[in-house]
N, C-alpha and C positions, 0 to 999 in steps of 0.2 A: 162402915166410917168410912168418911171421906178421903178420895186421893188430894194428896199436894200434884201443882204442875214440877218438872222435871226440867229445869235449862238446865244445856254442860255449854261451859264456857268454850271459846275456845279453843284454849289449855288444853284442856282434858280430852274435847274430841280426837283432837292431835295427838293424845295419849292411847285414845284407843286404837286411832289410825295406826297408828304402830305397832301394839299389841296384834293388832287385826294381819298387819301384813303379815308380822313374824310368824307366828301360827300358820299363816297360807300358807307359804313358806314349806313350810313343814305338812301341809297336810290342810287342805280346804274344807272339809268336815272338822277338824280342831276351829277353825276358826270361826268357825259356823256354833260352834261351841261355848267359843265364848263369847260370843255376842245375846245366845242366852240366855248363858249365866249371867251376865249384863244384867238384861231384860228381867230379870227374877230380883237378880238383889235390887234392881231402881224400881221396881217393882214394891218390895220392904221397905225402902224408902220410903215415896210416895203415899204408903200408909202410915207406919209407926215414923218419921224422921225420928222424933225420942227416943225409940228405944235403940239407938246406939251408940258406942261410948263416948265422950267426948272423949278428943284424943288433943288438941291445943285451941287455946282460945273459946272458942265458940264453932270451931269444929269439929266434928264429928266424922267418923269411919265406918262406911261394914268391909268386909270380905265378902269376895267373890265365891263361891260356895267349892268348886271344885278347879278355878285356875289362883295361880297366888299371886292376884291384885285386888288393891283393898280398891276404896269409891271414897277419897276428900270432898265433904258435902258442907253446906252452911245454912237454912234458913232465912232465907231473907225476903219482907216482906210477901208473907205466904206460901212463899215459893221455896220448895230444893234446889237449891243451886251449885251443879258439883263442878269442885275449882281442878280437880288432877283425881288420876285414874293412874295409880303406879306400881309396882309390882314389888309385892313385901320386903323384897333385898334393895332396893334401893336405899341411900345416903338417906340414914335421917335428917341430915343437918339439907338434899338437895329438898327431902319430905313437907319440911318446917318452913321453906321459903316459898316452896310452890303452892300454900294454900296461908300463908300469912297474907 
């Protein structure tokens, strides 16, 4: 099974940087585990992008296994484009605004 290219929009990169910094301030090891958890979820999405549920319109999401974050993405021109990486407790209104 071939993997699709994953592209992180700038705002998704900022989401990840904020989460990483927060966990790093608690324990640098936690921040590294966050990155590993994200890599595992991103690999799943790259390999089987249609296996994750549709969230809104053409936006799909997958939850990280350990950390309480969702990756919100779309399939665009054969690539997986990540639009947001948000905590599961973020406002649903904010989430919808960010991924539309």
